[in-house]
All heavy atoms as TSV, in Angstrom:
chain	resi	resn	atom	element	x	y	z
A	1	MET	N	N	-4.607	-13.989	-3.832
A	1	MET	CA	C	-5.910	-13.511	-3.427
A	1	MET	C	C	-6.312	-12.138	-4.002
A	1	MET	O	O	-7.431	-11.813	-4.162
A	1	MET	CB	C	-5.936	-13.475	-1.920
A	1	MET	CG	C	-6.166	-14.817	-1.345
A	1	MET	SD	S	-6.646	-14.526	0.465
A	1	MET	CE	C	-6.678	-16.201	0.992
A	2	SER	N	N	-5.266	-11.225	-4.231
A	2	SER	CA	C	-5.616	-9.861	-4.674
A	2	SER	C	C	-6.302	-10.016	-6.033
A	2	SER	O	O	-6.969	-8.950	-6.407
A	2	SER	CB	C	-4.303	-9.083	-4.747
A	2	SER	OG	O	-3.482	-9.588	-5.688
A	3	SER	N	N	-6.233	-11.061	-6.826
A	3	SER	CA	C	-6.984	-11.161	-8.022
A	3	SER	C	C	-8.477	-11.246	-7.879
A	3	SER	O	O	-9.193	-10.914	-8.810
A	3	SER	CB	C	-6.439	-12.368	-8.836
A	3	SER	OG	O	-6.770	-13.607	-8.244
A	4	ASP	N	N	-8.928	-11.498	-6.670
A	4	ASP	CA	C	-10.350	-11.531	-6.354
A	4	ASP	C	C	-10.860	-10.147	-6.054
A	4	ASP	O	O	-12.107	-9.997	-6.011
A	4	ASP	CB	C	-10.668	-12.489	-5.170
A	4	ASP	CG	C	-10.267	-13.931	-5.460
A	4	ASP	OD1	O	-10.367	-14.324	-6.641
A	4	ASP	OD2	O	-10.009	-14.677	-4.520
A	5	CYS	N	N	-10.024	-9.219	-5.872
A	5	CYS	CA	C	-10.424	-7.880	-5.526
A	5	CYS	C	C	-10.583	-6.986	-6.676
A	5	CYS	O	O	-9.964	-7.223	-7.693
A	5	CYS	CB	C	-9.259	-7.255	-4.568
A	5	CYS	SG	S	-8.909	-8.191	-3.159
A	6	GLN	N	N	-11.429	-6.007	-6.591
A	6	GLN	CA	C	-11.784	-5.099	-7.666
A	6	GLN	C	C	-10.730	-4.000	-7.761
A	6	GLN	O	O	-10.112	-3.534	-6.767
A	6	GLN	CB	C	-13.105	-4.378	-7.427
A	6	GLN	CG	C	-14.201	-5.387	-7.483
A	6	GLN	CD	C	-15.595	-4.642	-7.299
A	6	GLN	OE1	O	-15.669	-3.502	-7.107
A	6	GLN	NE2	N	-16.653	-5.379	-7.407
A	7	GLY	N	N	-10.378	-3.704	-9.051
A	7	GLY	CA	C	-9.473	-2.570	-9.294
A	7	GLY	C	C	-8.032	-2.932	-9.220
A	7	GLY	O	O	-7.688	-4.077	-8.963
A	8	LYS	N	N	-7.126	-1.947	-9.345
A	8	LYS	CA	C	-5.729	-2.171	-9.326
A	8	LYS	C	C	-5.329	-2.672	-7.932
A	8	LYS	O	O	-5.816	-2.323	-6.960
A	8	LYS	CB	C	-4.952	-0.837	-9.605
A	8	LYS	CG	C	-3.459	-0.954	-9.733
A	8	LYS	CD	C	-2.874	0.313	-10.325
A	8	LYS	CE	C	-1.412	0.116	-10.427
A	8	LYS	NZ	N	-0.796	1.298	-10.954
A	9	SER	N	N	-4.268	-3.589	-7.927
A	9	SER	CA	C	-3.953	-4.291	-6.661
A	9	SER	C	C	-2.492	-4.156	-6.290
A	9	SER	O	O	-2.119	-4.547	-5.216
A	9	SER	CB	C	-4.324	-5.782	-6.749
A	9	SER	OG	O	-3.601	-6.401	-7.763
A	10	ARG	N	N	-1.622	-3.657	-7.243
A	10	ARG	CA	C	-0.198	-3.626	-6.966
A	10	ARG	C	C	0.321	-2.298	-7.548
A	10	ARG	O	O	-0.171	-1.871	-8.625
A	10	ARG	CB	C	0.545	-4.754	-7.729
A	10	ARG	CG	C	0.142	-6.138	-7.312
A	10	ARG	CD	C	0.903	-7.198	-8.087
A	10	ARG	NE	N	2.402	-7.061	-7.852
A	10	ARG	CZ	C	3.021	-7.546	-6.910
A	10	ARG	NH1	N	2.361	-8.195	-5.897
A	10	ARG	NH2	N	4.294	-7.431	-6.798
A	11	TRP	N	N	1.294	-1.690	-6.862
A	11	TRP	CA	C	1.824	-0.367	-7.267
A	11	TRP	C	C	3.304	-0.348	-7.090
A	11	TRP	O	O	3.881	0.417	-6.402
A	11	TRP	CB	C	1.289	0.778	-6.411
A	11	TRP	CG	C	-0.161	0.972	-6.620
A	11	TRP	CD1	C	-0.692	1.901	-7.478
A	11	TRP	CD2	C	-1.253	0.274	-6.090
A	11	TRP	NE1	N	-2.112	1.805	-7.380
A	11	TRP	CE2	C	-2.480	0.826	-6.566
A	11	TRP	CE3	C	-1.468	-0.703	-5.143
A	11	TRP	CZ2	C	-3.735	0.469	-6.240
A	11	TRP	CZ3	C	-2.680	-1.227	-4.761
A	11	TRP	CH2	C	-3.842	-0.677	-5.285
A	12	PRO	N	N	4.032	-1.210	-8.017
A	12	PRO	CA	C	5.529	-1.252	-7.917
A	12	PRO	C	C	6.091	0.130	-8.306
A	12	PRO	O	O	7.312	0.386	-7.875
A	12	PRO	CB	C	5.915	-2.385	-8.924
A	12	PRO	CG	C	4.698	-2.455	-9.830
A	12	PRO	CD	C	3.530	-2.088	-9.012
A	13	GLU	N	N	5.449	0.861	-9.149
A	13	GLU	CA	C	5.955	2.126	-9.593
A	13	GLU	C	C	6.162	3.165	-8.492
A	13	GLU	O	O	6.738	4.224	-8.628
A	13	GLU	CB	C	5.193	2.718	-10.744
A	13	GLU	CG	C	3.723	3.226	-10.342
A	13	GLU	CD	C	2.642	2.030	-10.222
A	13	GLU	OE1	O	3.044	0.824	-10.317
A	13	GLU	OE2	O	1.502	2.425	-10.172
A	14	LEU	N	N	5.517	2.863	-7.358
A	14	LEU	CA	C	5.580	3.894	-6.141
A	14	LEU	C	C	6.739	3.606	-5.278
A	14	LEU	O	O	6.914	4.461	-4.205
A	14	LEU	CB	C	4.315	3.824	-5.469
A	14	LEU	CG	C	3.029	4.281	-6.339
A	14	LEU	CD1	C	1.725	4.256	-5.516
A	14	LEU	CD2	C	3.255	5.641	-6.842
A	15	VAL	N	N	7.517	2.552	-5.381
A	15	VAL	CA	C	8.664	2.394	-4.550
A	15	VAL	C	C	9.624	3.534	-4.795
A	15	VAL	O	O	9.929	4.019	-5.908
A	15	VAL	CB	C	9.421	1.016	-4.941
A	15	VAL	CG1	C	10.713	0.950	-4.139
A	15	VAL	CG2	C	8.532	-0.096	-4.627
A	16	GLY	N	N	10.074	4.164	-3.616
A	16	GLY	CA	C	10.884	5.359	-3.657
A	16	GLY	C	C	10.075	6.694	-3.483
A	16	GLY	O	O	10.751	7.662	-3.215
A	17	PHE	N	N	8.832	6.607	-3.762
A	17	PHE	CA	C	7.955	7.794	-3.525
A	17	PHE	C	C	7.894	8.167	-2.054
A	17	PHE	O	O	7.987	7.287	-1.185
A	17	PHE	CB	C	6.532	7.580	-4.110
A	17	PHE	CG	C	6.343	7.898	-5.561
A	17	PHE	CD1	C	7.062	7.133	-6.561
A	17	PHE	CD2	C	5.423	8.885	-5.945
A	17	PHE	CE1	C	6.896	7.464	-7.822
A	17	PHE	CE2	C	5.270	9.102	-7.330
A	17	PHE	CZ	C	5.954	8.408	-8.254
A	18	ASN	N	N	7.478	9.387	-1.741
A	18	ASN	CA	C	7.066	9.768	-0.389
A	18	ASN	C	C	5.785	8.967	-0.100
A	18	ASN	O	O	4.967	8.843	-0.895
A	18	ASN	CB	C	6.707	11.251	-0.428
A	18	ASN	CG	C	6.190	11.714	0.904
A	18	ASN	OD1	O	4.938	11.593	1.026
A	18	ASN	ND2	N	6.954	12.224	1.776
A	19	GLY	N	N	5.777	8.453	1.202
A	19	GLY	CA	C	4.551	7.564	1.498
A	19	GLY	C	C	3.244	8.289	1.469
A	19	GLY	O	O	2.300	7.604	1.033
A	20	GLU	N	N	3.202	9.506	1.964
A	20	GLU	CA	C	1.907	10.278	1.849
A	20	GLU	C	C	1.494	10.386	0.406
A	20	GLU	O	O	0.235	10.232	0.160
A	20	GLU	CB	C	2.010	11.598	2.556
A	20	GLU	CG	C	2.385	11.525	4.024
A	20	GLU	CD	C	1.196	11.075	4.848
A	20	GLU	OE1	O	-0.008	11.228	4.385
A	20	GLU	OE2	O	1.435	10.516	6.023
A	21	VAL	N	N	2.369	10.771	-0.428
A	21	VAL	CA	C	1.966	10.977	-1.926
A	21	VAL	C	C	1.473	9.549	-2.508
A	21	VAL	O	O	0.556	9.485	-3.148
A	21	VAL	CB	C	3.243	11.543	-2.628
A	21	VAL	CG1	C	2.997	11.545	-4.152
A	21	VAL	CG2	C	3.556	12.894	-2.228
A	22	ALA	N	N	2.252	8.540	-2.169
A	22	ALA	CA	C	1.898	7.220	-2.609
A	22	ALA	C	C	0.571	6.754	-2.206
A	22	ALA	O	O	-0.253	6.289	-2.990
A	22	ALA	CB	C	3.014	6.118	-2.227
A	23	ALA	N	N	0.261	7.075	-0.940
A	23	ALA	CA	C	-1.108	6.695	-0.393
A	23	ALA	C	C	-2.148	7.389	-1.160
A	23	ALA	O	O	-3.284	6.745	-1.438
A	23	ALA	CB	C	-1.130	7.038	1.133
A	24	ARG	N	N	-2.007	8.645	-1.459
A	24	ARG	CA	C	-3.078	9.369	-2.144
A	24	ARG	C	C	-3.206	8.854	-3.638
A	24	ARG	O	O	-4.279	8.740	-4.064
A	24	ARG	CB	C	-2.722	10.829	-2.243
A	24	ARG	CG	C	-2.975	11.613	-0.897
A	24	ARG	CD	C	-2.943	13.115	-1.020
A	24	ARG	NE	N	-1.616	13.650	-1.571
A	24	ARG	CZ	C	-0.581	14.020	-0.740
A	24	ARG	NH1	N	-0.692	13.846	0.444
A	24	ARG	NH2	N	0.518	14.449	-1.328
A	25	ILE	N	N	-2.121	8.496	-4.243
A	25	ILE	CA	C	-2.143	7.889	-5.621
A	25	ILE	C	C	-2.834	6.565	-5.575
A	25	ILE	O	O	-3.734	6.337	-6.430
A	25	ILE	CB	C	-0.758	7.732	-6.212
A	25	ILE	CG1	C	-0.108	9.102	-6.521
A	25	ILE	CG2	C	-0.799	6.913	-7.424
A	25	ILE	CD1	C	1.400	9.058	-6.759
A	26	ILE	N	N	-2.565	5.686	-4.638
A	26	ILE	CA	C	-3.104	4.469	-4.493
A	26	ILE	C	C	-4.650	4.554	-4.323
A	26	ILE	O	O	-5.473	3.919	-5.044
A	26	ILE	CB	C	-2.558	3.611	-3.271
A	26	ILE	CG1	C	-1.110	3.201	-3.641
A	26	ILE	CG2	C	-3.489	2.393	-3.008
A	26	ILE	CD1	C	-0.326	2.737	-2.540
A	27	GLU	N	N	-5.104	5.467	-3.403
A	27	GLU	CA	C	-6.497	5.576	-3.103
A	27	GLU	C	C	-7.251	6.298	-4.295
A	27	GLU	O	O	-8.392	6.010	-4.570
A	27	GLU	CB	C	-6.771	6.417	-1.881
A	27	GLU	CG	C	-6.369	5.587	-0.632
A	27	GLU	CD	C	-6.485	6.258	0.641
A	27	GLU	OE1	O	-6.958	7.432	0.673
A	27	GLU	OE2	O	-6.228	5.610	1.711
A	28	ARG	N	N	-6.551	7.116	-5.060
A	28	ARG	CA	C	-7.149	7.662	-6.336
A	28	ARG	C	C	-7.288	6.611	-7.353
A	28	ARG	O	O	-8.312	6.522	-8.066
A	28	ARG	CB	C	-6.313	8.840	-6.787
A	28	ARG	CG	C	-7.004	9.559	-8.006
A	28	ARG	CD	C	-6.226	10.817	-8.371
A	28	ARG	NE	N	-4.779	10.541	-8.830
A	28	ARG	CZ	C	-3.780	11.022	-8.211
A	28	ARG	NH1	N	-3.879	11.894	-7.165
A	28	ARG	NH2	N	-2.563	10.693	-8.661
A	29	GLN	N	N	-6.321	5.741	-7.464
A	29	GLN	CA	C	-6.286	4.745	-8.582
A	29	GLN	C	C	-7.205	3.596	-8.260
A	29	GLN	O	O	-7.840	2.847	-9.129
A	29	GLN	CB	C	-4.899	4.250	-8.836
A	29	GLN	CG	C	-4.101	5.209	-9.546
A	29	GLN	CD	C	-2.690	4.752	-9.962
A	29	GLN	OE1	O	-2.315	3.657	-9.602
A	29	GLN	NE2	N	-2.017	5.564	-10.629
A	30	ASN	N	N	-7.499	3.289	-6.995
A	30	ASN	CA	C	-8.462	2.271	-6.596
A	30	ASN	C	C	-9.203	2.725	-5.359
A	30	ASN	O	O	-8.699	2.548	-4.259
A	30	ASN	CB	C	-7.691	0.954	-6.243
A	30	ASN	CG	C	-8.711	-0.187	-5.916
A	30	ASN	OD1	O	-9.860	0.044	-5.671
A	30	ASN	ND2	N	-8.207	-1.417	-5.974
A	31	PRO	N	N	-10.357	3.316	-5.629
A	31	PRO	CA	C	-11.137	3.956	-4.480
A	31	PRO	C	C	-11.743	2.895	-3.613
A	31	PRO	O	O	-12.362	3.232	-2.605
A	31	PRO	CB	C	-12.328	4.784	-5.256
A	31	PRO	CG	C	-12.263	4.193	-6.615
A	31	PRO	CD	C	-10.899	3.645	-6.951
A	32	ASN	N	N	-11.573	1.563	-3.911
A	32	ASN	CA	C	-12.095	0.529	-3.012
A	32	ASN	C	C	-11.134	0.228	-1.811
A	32	ASN	O	O	-11.438	-0.630	-0.962
A	32	ASN	CB	C	-12.274	-0.689	-3.843
A	32	ASN	CG	C	-13.266	-0.560	-4.920
A	32	ASN	OD1	O	-14.355	-0.074	-4.684
A	32	ASN	ND2	N	-12.861	-0.913	-6.129
A	33	VAL	N	N	-9.934	0.904	-1.787
A	33	VAL	CA	C	-8.944	0.553	-0.717
A	33	VAL	C	C	-8.715	1.794	0.104
A	33	VAL	O	O	-8.873	2.953	-0.247
A	33	VAL	CB	C	-7.613	0.071	-1.368
A	33	VAL	CG1	C	-7.853	-1.208	-2.131
A	33	VAL	CG2	C	-6.937	1.200	-2.092
A	34	ASN	N	N	-8.265	1.508	1.303
A	34	ASN	CA	C	-7.751	2.452	2.285
A	34	ASN	C	C	-6.220	2.139	2.480
A	34	ASN	O	O	-5.913	0.944	2.648
A	34	ASN	CB	C	-8.471	2.298	3.651
A	34	ASN	CG	C	-9.922	2.759	3.451
A	34	ASN	OD1	O	-10.235	3.931	3.009
A	34	ASN	ND2	N	-10.777	1.901	3.825
A	35	THR	N	N	-5.350	3.049	2.538
A	35	THR	CA	C	-4.006	2.867	2.711
A	35	THR	C	C	-3.635	3.055	4.104
A	35	THR	O	O	-4.303	3.966	4.841
A	35	THR	CB	C	-3.146	3.815	1.875
A	35	THR	OG1	O	-3.533	5.179	2.188
A	35	THR	CG2	C	-3.297	3.577	0.342
A	36	ILE	N	N	-2.699	2.325	4.684
A	36	ILE	CA	C	-2.118	2.473	6.019
A	36	ILE	C	C	-0.620	2.592	5.891
A	36	ILE	O	O	0.067	1.743	5.351
A	36	ILE	CB	C	-2.500	1.312	6.859
A	36	ILE	CG1	C	-4.079	1.171	6.932
A	36	ILE	CG2	C	-1.911	1.361	8.236
A	36	ILE	CD1	C	-4.541	-0.203	7.484
A	37	ILE	N	N	-0.003	3.686	6.318
A	37	ILE	CA	C	1.389	3.974	6.264
A	37	ILE	C	C	1.993	3.372	7.517
A	37	ILE	O	O	1.626	3.767	8.619
A	37	ILE	CB	C	1.714	5.411	5.983
A	37	ILE	CG1	C	1.044	5.873	4.657
A	37	ILE	CG2	C	3.256	5.636	5.961
A	37	ILE	CD1	C	1.124	7.343	4.407
A	38	LEU	N	N	3.017	2.549	7.336
A	38	LEU	CA	C	3.689	2.008	8.457
A	38	LEU	C	C	5.252	2.032	8.298
A	38	LEU	O	O	5.734	2.023	7.208
A	38	LEU	CB	C	3.339	0.440	8.566
A	38	LEU	CG	C	1.922	0.094	8.859
A	38	LEU	CD1	C	1.640	-1.407	8.723
A	38	LEU	CD2	C	1.569	0.563	10.329
A	39	PRO	N	N	5.938	2.146	9.425
A	39	PRO	CA	C	7.434	2.108	9.357
A	39	PRO	C	C	7.798	0.747	8.828
A	39	PRO	O	O	7.238	-0.349	9.186
A	39	PRO	CB	C	7.825	2.338	10.779
A	39	PRO	CG	C	6.702	2.906	11.445
A	39	PRO	CD	C	5.517	2.440	10.744
A	40	GLU	N	N	8.860	0.732	8.064
A	40	GLU	CA	C	9.496	-0.549	7.549
A	40	GLU	C	C	9.757	-1.479	8.692
A	40	GLU	O	O	10.235	-1.064	9.762
A	40	GLU	CB	C	10.882	-0.135	6.929
A	40	GLU	CG	C	11.588	-1.272	6.333
A	40	GLU	CD	C	12.905	-0.739	5.536
A	40	GLU	OE1	O	13.412	0.329	5.997
A	40	GLU	OE2	O	13.352	-1.533	4.767
A	41	GLY	N	N	9.374	-2.692	8.508
A	41	GLY	CA	C	9.554	-3.749	9.527
A	41	GLY	C	C	8.448	-3.894	10.543
A	41	GLY	O	O	8.479	-4.681	11.456
A	42	SER	N	N	7.413	-3.088	10.406
A	42	SER	CA	C	6.266	-3.111	11.415
A	42	SER	C	C	5.558	-4.454	11.316
A	42	SER	O	O	5.426	-5.053	10.230
A	42	SER	CB	C	5.314	-2.041	11.138
A	42	SER	OG	O	5.848	-0.781	11.381
A	43	ALA	N	N	5.112	-4.923	12.426
A	43	ALA	CA	C	4.273	-6.170	12.488
A	43	ALA	C	C	2.826	-5.803	11.917
A	43	ALA	O	O	2.346	-4.677	12.159
A	43	ALA	CB	C	4.111	-6.648	13.830
A	44	THR	N	N	2.228	-6.748	11.171
A	44	THR	CA	C	0.946	-6.567	10.638
A	44	THR	C	C	0.146	-7.895	10.894
A	44	THR	O	O	0.715	-8.892	11.274
A	44	THR	CB	C	0.997	-6.345	9.093
A	44	THR	OG1	O	1.604	-7.423	8.488
A	44	THR	CG2	C	1.680	-5.013	8.891
A	45	THR	N	N	-1.196	-7.728	10.676
A	45	THR	CA	C	-2.036	-8.913	10.855
A	45	THR	C	C	-1.818	-9.754	9.585
A	45	THR	O	O	-1.539	-9.312	8.540
A	45	THR	CB	C	-3.489	-8.492	11.082
A	45	THR	OG1	O	-3.922	-7.780	9.919
A	45	THR	CG2	C	-3.666	-7.673	12.284
A	46	ARG	N	N	-2.250	-11.017	9.720
A	46	ARG	CA	C	-2.137	-11.975	8.575
A	46	ARG	C	C	-3.449	-12.166	7.777
A	46	ARG	O	O	-3.453	-12.866	6.882
A	46	ARG	CB	C	-1.670	-13.283	9.024
A	46	ARG	CG	C	-0.168	-13.184	9.587
A	46	ARG	CD	C	0.280	-14.587	9.861
A	46	ARG	NE	N	1.596	-14.646	10.406
A	46	ARG	CZ	C	2.704	-14.732	9.707
A	46	ARG	NH1	N	2.635	-14.967	8.443
A	46	ARG	NH2	N	3.906	-14.693	10.244
A	47	ASP	N	N	-4.515	-11.493	8.299
A	47	ASP	CA	C	-5.776	-11.615	7.606
A	47	ASP	C	C	-5.748	-10.830	6.278
A	47	ASP	O	O	-5.097	-9.864	6.167
A	47	ASP	CB	C	-6.952	-11.089	8.465
A	47	ASP	CG	C	-6.870	-9.714	8.682
A	47	ASP	OD1	O	-5.749	-9.160	9.045
A	47	ASP	OD2	O	-7.930	-8.973	8.662
A	48	PHE	N	N	-6.400	-11.346	5.308
A	48	PHE	CA	C	-6.461	-10.696	3.993
A	48	PHE	C	C	-7.791	-9.903	3.853
A	48	PHE	O	O	-8.817	-10.414	4.117
A	48	PHE	CB	C	-6.419	-11.785	2.828
A	48	PHE	CG	C	-6.501	-11.146	1.461
A	48	PHE	CD1	C	-5.279	-10.765	0.931
A	48	PHE	CD2	C	-7.580	-11.092	0.790
A	48	PHE	CE1	C	-5.239	-10.196	-0.409
A	48	PHE	CE2	C	-7.658	-10.449	-0.529
A	48	PHE	CZ	C	-6.414	-9.978	-1.018
A	49	ARG	N	N	-7.604	-8.711	3.294
A	49	ARG	CA	C	-8.763	-7.775	3.069
A	49	ARG	C	C	-8.597	-7.030	1.811
A	49	ARG	O	O	-7.515	-6.540	1.467
A	49	ARG	CB	C	-8.847	-6.778	4.218
A	49	ARG	CG	C	-9.252	-7.386	5.491
A	49	ARG	CD	C	-9.253	-6.470	6.622
A	49	ARG	NE	N	-9.976	-5.272	6.245
A	49	ARG	CZ	C	-10.202	-4.231	7.135
A	49	ARG	NH1	N	-9.848	-4.375	8.322
A	49	ARG	NH2	N	-10.923	-3.152	6.675
A	50	CYS	N	N	-9.571	-7.085	0.955
A	50	CYS	CA	C	-9.553	-6.315	-0.322
A	50	CYS	C	C	-9.564	-4.799	-0.276
A	50	CYS	O	O	-9.275	-4.209	-1.256
A	50	CYS	CB	C	-10.725	-6.828	-1.235
A	50	CYS	SG	S	-10.530	-8.455	-2.020
A	51	ASP	N	N	-9.780	-4.342	0.895
A	51	ASP	CA	C	-9.873	-2.909	1.098
A	51	ASP	C	C	-8.686	-2.351	1.829
A	51	ASP	O	O	-8.777	-1.187	2.309
A	51	ASP	CB	C	-11.140	-2.535	1.768
A	51	ASP	CG	C	-11.224	-3.044	3.318
A	51	ASP	OD1	O	-10.407	-3.935	3.586
A	51	ASP	OD2	O	-12.040	-2.474	3.995
A	52	ARG	N	N	-7.503	-3.036	1.930
A	52	ARG	CA	C	-6.389	-2.570	2.615
A	52	ARG	C	C	-5.115	-2.659	1.829
A	52	ARG	O	O	-4.773	-3.701	1.237
A	52	ARG	CB	C	-6.264	-3.373	3.978
A	52	ARG	CG	C	-5.061	-2.989	4.756
A	52	ARG	CD	C	-5.015	-3.752	6.120
A	52	ARG	NE	N	-4.880	-5.170	5.781
A	52	ARG	CZ	C	-5.327	-6.202	6.568
A	52	ARG	NH1	N	-5.920	-5.837	7.773
A	52	ARG	NH2	N	-5.170	-7.373	6.181
A	53	VAL	N	N	-4.354	-1.619	1.925
A	53	VAL	CA	C	-2.980	-1.552	1.377
A	53	VAL	C	C	-2.051	-0.964	2.403
A	53	VAL	O	O	-2.310	0.170	2.816
A	53	VAL	CB	C	-2.878	-0.735	0.003
A	53	VAL	CG1	C	-1.547	-0.600	-0.497
A	53	VAL	CG2	C	-3.886	-1.281	-0.975
A	54	TRP	N	N	-1.048	-1.759	2.836
A	54	TRP	CA	C	-0.083	-1.270	3.720
A	54	TRP	C	C	1.034	-0.579	2.815
A	54	TRP	O	O	1.445	-1.188	1.889
A	54	TRP	CB	C	0.520	-2.329	4.576
A	54	TRP	CG	C	-0.314	-2.693	5.668
A	54	TRP	CD1	C	-1.015	-1.869	6.585
A	54	TRP	CD2	C	-0.709	-3.995	6.086
A	54	TRP	NE1	N	-1.700	-2.643	7.520
A	54	TRP	CE2	C	-1.569	-3.909	7.274
A	54	TRP	CE3	C	-0.357	-5.246	5.684
A	54	TRP	CZ2	C	-2.083	-5.048	7.863
A	54	TRP	CZ3	C	-0.898	-6.370	6.298
A	54	TRP	CH2	C	-1.759	-6.236	7.440
A	55	VAL	N	N	1.408	0.582	3.253
A	55	VAL	CA	C	2.534	1.323	2.564
A	55	VAL	C	C	3.648	1.437	3.629
A	55	VAL	O	O	3.662	2.096	4.531
A	55	VAL	CB	C	2.029	2.735	2.146
A	55	VAL	CG1	C	3.222	3.402	1.428
A	55	VAL	CG2	C	0.870	2.634	1.153
A	56	PHE	N	N	4.721	0.581	3.360
A	56	PHE	CA	C	5.867	0.525	4.247
A	56	PHE	C	C	6.893	1.665	3.830
A	56	PHE	O	O	7.289	1.686	2.664
A	56	PHE	CB	C	6.505	-0.782	4.279
A	56	PHE	CG	C	5.694	-1.848	4.888
A	56	PHE	CD1	C	4.882	-2.679	4.145
A	56	PHE	CD2	C	5.493	-1.986	6.311
A	56	PHE	CE1	C	4.006	-3.647	4.679
A	56	PHE	CE2	C	4.802	-2.906	6.833
A	56	PHE	CZ	C	3.944	-3.745	6.085
A	57	VAL	N	N	7.287	2.416	4.805
A	57	VAL	CA	C	8.235	3.516	4.585
A	57	VAL	C	C	9.495	3.510	5.440
A	57	VAL	O	O	9.441	2.870	6.511
A	57	VAL	CB	C	7.562	4.874	4.757
A	57	VAL	CG1	C	6.403	5.110	3.721
A	57	VAL	CG2	C	7.039	5.086	6.162
A	58	ASP	N	N	10.573	4.010	4.893
A	58	ASP	CA	C	11.789	4.089	5.663
A	58	ASP	C	C	11.747	5.323	6.598
A	58	ASP	O	O	10.763	6.065	6.627
A	58	ASP	CB	C	12.975	4.118	4.714
A	58	ASP	CG	C	13.110	5.264	3.828
A	58	ASP	OD1	O	12.314	6.324	3.971
A	58	ASP	OD2	O	13.896	5.150	2.880
A	59	GLU	N	N	12.881	5.560	7.232
A	59	GLU	CA	C	12.898	6.747	8.065
A	59	GLU	C	C	12.816	8.093	7.471
A	59	GLU	O	O	12.370	9.056	8.120
A	59	GLU	CB	C	14.299	6.724	8.924
A	59	GLU	CG	C	14.426	5.577	9.921
A	59	GLU	CD	C	15.683	5.539	10.647
A	59	GLU	OE1	O	16.611	6.449	10.394
A	59	GLU	OE2	O	15.921	4.620	11.472
A	60	ALA	N	N	13.015	8.189	6.152
A	60	ALA	CA	C	12.901	9.344	5.395
A	60	ALA	C	C	11.460	9.455	4.827
A	60	ALA	O	O	11.107	10.438	4.222
A	60	ALA	CB	C	13.819	9.375	4.235
A	61	GLY	N	N	10.575	8.496	5.126
A	61	GLY	CA	C	9.220	8.496	4.704
A	61	GLY	C	C	9.005	8.068	3.243
A	61	GLY	O	O	7.970	8.308	2.638
A	62	ARG	N	N	10.054	7.361	2.713
A	62	ARG	CA	C	9.926	6.822	1.308
A	62	ARG	C	C	9.591	5.361	1.325
A	62	ARG	O	O	9.882	4.597	2.142
A	62	ARG	CB	C	11.390	6.930	0.664
A	62	ARG	CG	C	11.911	8.314	0.546
A	62	ARG	CD	C	11.271	9.062	-0.457
A	62	ARG	NE	N	11.675	10.485	-0.455
A	62	ARG	CZ	C	11.082	11.435	-1.118
A	62	ARG	NH1	N	10.067	11.119	-1.811
A	62	ARG	NH2	N	11.504	12.591	-1.105
A	63	VAL	N	N	8.710	5.068	0.275
A	63	VAL	CA	C	8.186	3.701	0.122
A	63	VAL	C	C	9.286	2.760	-0.092
A	63	VAL	O	O	10.143	3.004	-1.085
A	63	VAL	CB	C	7.107	3.714	-0.978
A	63	VAL	CG1	C	6.555	2.261	-1.163
A	63	VAL	CG2	C	6.018	4.593	-0.676
A	64	VAL	N	N	9.414	1.660	0.630
A	64	VAL	CA	C	10.491	0.793	0.483
A	64	VAL	C	C	10.173	-0.588	-0.168
A	64	VAL	O	O	11.016	-1.384	-0.397
A	64	VAL	CB	C	11.199	0.402	1.847
A	64	VAL	CG1	C	11.802	1.742	2.397
A	64	VAL	CG2	C	10.189	-0.045	2.845
A	65	GLN	N	N	8.879	-0.921	-0.314
A	65	GLN	CA	C	8.450	-2.150	-0.994
A	65	GLN	C	C	7.152	-1.891	-1.778
A	65	GLN	O	O	6.475	-1.012	-1.420
A	65	GLN	CB	C	8.350	-3.282	-0.069
A	65	GLN	CG	C	7.193	-3.182	0.968
A	65	GLN	CD	C	7.274	-4.362	1.963
A	65	GLN	OE1	O	8.278	-4.464	2.667
A	65	GLN	NE2	N	6.150	-5.092	2.113
A	66	THR	N	N	6.923	-2.827	-2.696
A	66	THR	CA	C	5.710	-2.608	-3.477
A	66	THR	C	C	4.478	-2.624	-2.692
A	66	THR	O	O	4.163	-3.652	-2.018
A	66	THR	CB	C	5.626	-3.629	-4.553
A	66	THR	OG1	O	6.798	-3.589	-5.495
A	66	THR	CG2	C	4.393	-3.533	-5.497
A	67	PRO	N	N	3.646	-1.642	-2.698
A	67	PRO	CA	C	2.390	-1.638	-1.983
A	67	PRO	C	C	1.461	-2.545	-2.725
A	67	PRO	O	O	1.347	-2.490	-3.934
A	67	PRO	CB	C	1.857	-0.180	-2.043
A	67	PRO	CG	C	3.073	0.689	-2.404
A	67	PRO	CD	C	3.945	-0.222	-3.127
A	68	ILE	N	N	0.799	-3.455	-2.014
A	68	ILE	CA	C	-0.165	-4.401	-2.624
A	68	ILE	C	C	-1.327	-4.594	-1.681
A	68	ILE	O	O	-1.266	-4.295	-0.541
A	68	ILE	CB	C	0.387	-5.831	-2.859
A	68	ILE	CG1	C	0.910	-6.447	-1.567
A	68	ILE	CG2	C	1.562	-5.712	-3.889
A	68	ILE	CD1	C	1.326	-7.918	-1.697
A	69	ILE	N	N	-2.438	-4.978	-2.250
A	69	ILE	CA	C	-3.682	-5.208	-1.480
A	69	ILE	C	C	-3.295	-6.391	-0.474
A	69	ILE	O	O	-2.822	-7.471	-0.997
A	69	ILE	CB	C	-4.896	-5.531	-2.313
A	69	ILE	CG1	C	-5.380	-4.236	-3.014
A	69	ILE	CG2	C	-6.094	-6.169	-1.508
A	69	ILE	CD1	C	-6.567	-4.482	-3.922
A	70	THR	N	N	-3.608	-6.273	0.746
A	70	THR	CA	C	-3.223	-7.263	1.745
A	70	THR	C	C	-4.445	-7.555	2.587
A	70	THR	O	O	-4.328	-7.477	3.820
A	70	THR	CB	C	-1.948	-7.095	2.423
A	70	THR	OG1	O	-2.101	-5.791	3.080
A	70	THR	CG2	C	-0.789	-7.066	1.601
């Protein structure tokens, strides 16, 4: 579904980055999205939105999986 959305939709290069830094990079590279930083393993909704990217972080605040439009 992310192929229907405008702009960049995946950021595998940000795994391991600080979550706050990653969120700023994502929003700069695709101004059509808003990032939401969540602890690893958090429950999320199953609806798809072109304007949302969840950034999952570990206890140290590092990105643990590829952020994608969801």
